[in-house]
N, C-alpha and C positions, 0 to 999 in steps of 0.2 A: 223578937227572933225566936225566944224560947216558947211563946205562945204558938209561933208557927211551927217549932219543931213537934210540940205536943201534938199538933193538929195532923203532922204528917204520919207520927207514930200511931195515932189513933186510927188514920185512914189504914195504914198498912196492916194493924191488926185487925179491922173489919174485913179486909180484903182476905187475910189469911184464914179468918173464921169461915168466910163465904166459900173459900176453896175446900176448907175440909167438910162443910155441910154439903157442898155439891158432889164430893168425892165419896161421902157416904150414901146420900141418894143414889149414886150411880151404881155403887155396890150393891145397895139394896133393890135397884130396880133392874139388875142383870137378869136377862132370861134364864130360867132353868135348862140345863141339858135335856134335849129330846133323846129319849131312850127308845128306839124302835126295834121291831122284831115283825116276823111273818108266820103263817100257819106252817109250822115245822117241829112239831112235838116230837122228841121232848125238849127241844130248845126253847120254842114259846109257842102260842096259840092265840088268835084273836078271838075274843069273847065280847058279847054285849056292845056290838058297833065296832069300835076300833081299839078296846081294851086289851090289854095283854095278861096273860096268864102262863102257866106251866113251868116245870122245874127249871129250865135254864134261865127263864125270866127271873123268877124268883131269887135264884142265886145272885143274878147279877144286880138286881134291885138291891139286894141285901147289902153288896159291895158299895153301891151309891150311898146307903144310908149310914154304914159304918164309916165312910169317908167324909160324911157330912156334905155331900155332893147333891145340890137341889135337881130334880128330874121330873120329867113329864112323860109319860109311857105312852106309846102310840102304835096299833098295829097298822101294817101297811102290805102292800103287794109285794112280792120278791122283788118284781121289776123296779121297785121305788127306792129301795134300800141305799142302792149307790148314789141315785140322786140325791137323796137325802144326806147322805155323808158328805157329798161334795158341797151342799149348801151351807154347810157349817153347823158347829155347836150341836153336834149330834153324836150318839153312840149307838151301835147295832149290838143287839145281845149276842147274836151268833153271825158270822161272815166267813166264807170260805178264804183263807189266805192263798192266792196264787202270785207267780211272778209279775203277770202283767199289772197287779194291783198293789204291788209292795211299796211303792214310792208315792202312790196316791192318796193313802191314807195313813193313820197312826194306829200300830197294833198295840193294844194295851195288854192283853195276855191271851194264852190258849185255854180256851173252854173245854175243847175236844180236841186233841191234838192227833189221836191214834185213829183217827176216822178213816174211810176211803170209800170210794164210789164202786159198786160192783152192779151185775145183773141179778134181779131177785126173780126167779120164777116158781110157779107152783111144782111141787115135788113130782107130780104126774109128767110134766114135760122136761125137755132136756135141758141140761144144766149149760148155763152159758159163760164161758171162760176167757173170751176174747172178742174183740170189736169184731173181728171177722166173722165169727159164728154169729153175731147179733144182725150183720147184714141180711140174712135170710129172714129174720123175724118181719110179719105184716105191721105190728103195732107195738110200741114202746112206751109205757108210761115215763114222763119226766115232770120235775117241777117247772113251773112257768119263770126260768132264771135264764137269762140270756147266755150267761156264764156257762152254765149246764149244758144247755142245748147245743153250743158250739163245740163242748168236747165231743160230742157224738156227730155233730154235723162235719166236724174237722176229720173224721174216720170214715166219712162217707155214707153216714147213716142218717136217715131224713124222715123214716116212718114213725113220727114222733106224736105222741098224744099228750100235750101239756097240760097241766093244771095247776092253778095257784095254791092247791091244799094237799099236803102229804097224806091226809086221812082219805081225801078221795081217791089218791092213787093206789093206797092200801086196799080200799073197798073194790076199786076196779080190778087190781089183780086177782083178789079172792073171787071175784065174780066170773073171772076168765074173759074180761072187756079188752084186754091185752095180752100180748104174750110174754113180756116181761117188763120190769120196772128198773128203770136205772136211777139209783138212790145210794146215799150214802147208808152204809151198814146199820148203823145206830138208829137212824131215823127209821129205816124200813122194820127192824125187828121191833122196835117199841110200838110202832102202829098195828103190826100184824098180831101182836100180843094184845093191844088194845081192842081188837076187834074180835078177840075171844077164839082165834085160831090156835091150834097146837104148832109149836115151834117146827114139827116135821113136817107141816102142809106147805112149807116153802123150803126153796134150796138157794142159797147164796153161792155166787160164783166168785172167782178169783177177784181180789182187789186190783181193780185197773188203773185206778187215779187216787194218789193219796189227797186225803180231803180234811187238812187241819183246820178246824172251826175256831176261831179267834173272837174275843171281844175287841170291837173295832171302832175306831174315832175318826172323826173329820180332822184332816190334815191340820186345821186351823185350832183345834180346841187347844185351849191354854196348857202349857207345860205343866204349871202346877195343879190343874185338875187332872191331868193324864198321871202324874207321880200319885196323887192321891189314891186315884184307884188301883195303881199298879201295887201300891203299899197294902191297900185293903185286900187284893186279891193274894199277896203273898201272905198276909195274916190268915186268910182263909184255908190257904194249903197248910198252914203249919199248926192250925189249931183242930183241924179234922173237918170242917165244914164242906171243904172242896170233895174230900174222899166220901163224905155223906151224899153229897149231890151226885157223884159217878155212881154209887150203890142204888141210889134212886132210878137212875135211867138205863143201867146195864140188866 
């Protein structure tokens, strides 16, 4: 009887050890979070194939590192960002927070909360302060995003010239290839500056749509991971790293 008891205890111990070992292997084998972004400097840029770069990406990547969250960065088309978030285990460097997206994703924290969409024109052309004014334009540059395009289409504006790259939109505007560029103000000003144009080369119309850009996660991302990243963001705002990032892009 005693021998049988020892055998049972030995078997239970072996099972317990196996469970711990399997649990450890499972944790080690967990896929790193996909950190995605698109061509929209100063938030992120795609370089060398599908690698990410840029001030916004570097800031968010630093949050992952300080939080101890493994990640793999991947550049994507703007049209794929929502799809990737829906697929799970993904964080977007920068994604506009809108009412129709509110319950679809997890919102980690604001990256640029004080931005907005406006019509950007060359200074020699009339300033566009309303959607009604924009209806008379022959061509409007816009990022290749259904959400952004739908803002204009919903206002009866359909003469759109979409591009997957903000730098291409900036170049087209400066070359006079379309009448206006509908963009977030931070992105437009950054790229106009990068193209070597003076600030007075362009005119920025009234902000027509608030555009709070957030670090955004899949709805299914584990709460523990979300908390780690939120804690890292709060620390960055407290120790001056976030202020340094804003100074870099303004």
